[in-house]
C-alpha positions as a Markdown table, in Angstrom:
| # | Residue | x | y | z |
|---|---|---|---|---|
| 1 | Unk | -11.4 | 29.4 | -9.8 |
| 2 | Unk | -8.5 | 27.1 | -9.1 |
| 3 | Unk | -5.5 | 28.6 | -7.3 |
| 4 | Unk | -2.6 | 29.7 | -9.4 |
| 5 | Unk | 0.0 | 26.9 | -8.9 |
| 6 | Unk | 2.7 | 29.6 | -8.9 |
| 7 | Unk | 1.5 | 31.1 | -5.6 |
| 8 | Unk | 3.9 | 30.8 | -2.7 |
| 9 | Unk | 1.3 | 28.8 | -0.7 |
| 10 | Unk | 1.1 | 26.1 | -3.3 |
| 11 | Unk | 4.8 | 26.0 | -3.7 |
| 12 | Unk | 5.3 | 25.4 | 0.0 |
| 13 | Unk | 2.9 | 22.4 | 0.2 |
| 14 | Unk | 3.5 | 20.8 | -3.2 |
| 15 | Unk | 5.9 | 17.9 | -3.8 |
| 16 | Unk | 9.6 | 18.4 | -3.5 |
| 17 | Unk | 9.9 | 19.4 | -7.2 |
| 18 | Unk | 6.9 | 21.8 | -7.0 |
| 19 | Unk | 4.6 | 19.4 | -8.9 |
| 20 | Unk | 1.3 | 18.1 | -7.5 |
| 21 | Unk | 1.0 | 14.5 | -6.5 |
| 22 | Unk | -1.4 | 12.4 | -8.7 |
| 23 | Unk | -3.9 | 10.6 | -6.4 |
| 24 | Unk | -4.4 | 7.9 | -9.0 |
| 25 | Unk | -0.8 | 7.0 | -9.8 |
| 26 | Unk | 1.2 | 7.9 | -6.7 |
| 27 | Unk | 2.9 | 5.2 | -4.6 |
| 28 | Unk | 2.4 | 5.2 | -0.9 |
| 29 | Unk | 5.8 | 6.8 | -0.5 |
| 30 | Unk | 4.8 | 9.6 | -2.9 |
| 31 | Unk | 1.6 | 10.2 | -1.1 |
| 32 | Unk | 3.4 | 10.5 | 2.2 |
| 33 | Unk | 5.5 | 13.4 | 0.8 |
| 34 | Unk | 2.3 | 15.5 | 0.9 |
| 35 | Unk | 2.0 | 17.6 | 4.0 |
| 36 | Unk | -0.8 | 16.1 | 6.0 |
| 37 | Unk | -0.6 | 12.5 | 4.7 |
| 38 | Unk | 1.1 | 10.0 | 6.9 |
| 39 | Unk | 1.4 | 6.3 | 6.8 |
| 40 | Unk | -2.3 | 5.6 | 7.8 |
| 41 | Unk | -3.8 | 8.1 | 5.3 |
| 42 | Unk | -1.6 | 6.9 | 2.5 |
| 43 | Unk | -2.6 | 3.3 | 3.1 |
| 44 | Unk | -6.3 | 4.3 | 3.2 |
| 45 | Unk | -6.0 | 6.3 | -0.1 |
| 46 | Unk | -4.4 | 3.3 | -1.8 |
| 47 | Unk | -7.1 | 0.9 | -0.4 |
| 48 | Unk | -9.8 | 3.3 | -1.6 |
| 49 | Unk | -8.3 | 3.3 | -5.0 |
| 50 | Unk | -8.2 | -0.5 | -5.1 |
| 51 | Unk | -11.8 | -0.8 | -4.0 |
| 52 | Unk | -13.3 | 2.0 | -6.1 |
| 53 | Unk | -11.0 | 2.4 | -9.0 |
| 54 | Unk | -9.4 | 5.7 | -10.0 |
| 55 | Unk | -10.5 | 8.9 | -8.3 |
| 56 | Unk | -12.7 | 10.9 | -10.6 |
| 57 | Unk | -12.6 | 14.0 | -8.5 |
| 58 | Unk | -10.5 | 15.2 | -5.5 |
| 59 | Unk | -13.6 | 15.5 | -3.3 |
| 60 | Unk | -13.8 | 11.7 | -3.2 |
| 61 | Unk | -11.0 | 12.0 | -0.6 |
| 62 | Unk | -13.7 | 13.0 | 1.9 |
| 63 | Unk | -15.2 | 9.5 | 1.5 |
| 64 | Unk | -12.1 | 8.2 | 3.3 |
| 65 | Unk | -12.4 | 7.8 | 7.0 |
| 66 | Unk | -10.3 | 10.4 | 8.8 |
| 67 | Unk | -10.3 | 12.9 | 6.0 |
| 68 | Unk | -12.8 | 15.7 | 6.7 |
| 69 | Unk | -13.3 | 19.1 | 5.2 |
| 70 | Unk | -10.3 | 20.8 | 6.8 |
| 71 | Unk | -7.9 | 18.0 | 5.9 |
| 72 | Unk | -9.4 | 17.9 | 2.4 |
| 73 | Unk | -8.8 | 21.7 | 1.9 |
| 74 | Unk | -5.2 | 21.3 | 3.0 |
| 75 | Unk | -4.5 | 18.2 | 0.9 |
| 76 | Unk | -6.3 | 19.4 | -2.3 |
| 77 | Unk | -3.7 | 22.1 | -2.8 |
| 78 | Unk | -1.0 | 19.4 | -3.2 |
| 79 | Unk | -2.9 | 16.8 | -5.1 |
| 80 | Unk | -4.2 | 16.3 | -8.6 |
| 81 | Unk | -6.0 | 13.6 | -10.6 |
């Protein structure tokens, strides 16, 4: 089951206003607000989106070089599609 967005863990890693960042609509700057996404990962996410179209599921993040299972687990708490 998906984690309750009200849990303190999610609140700590979500965007500044507590909402999740949308992988398909976020700008590079918005992506970089997510804990664990820096300049390089934000650029790779946007390049992936340009090449493959919208993300259909969060697990597609793992197709991006540099994002493995551990990073994905961390990022998935702060992202949505």
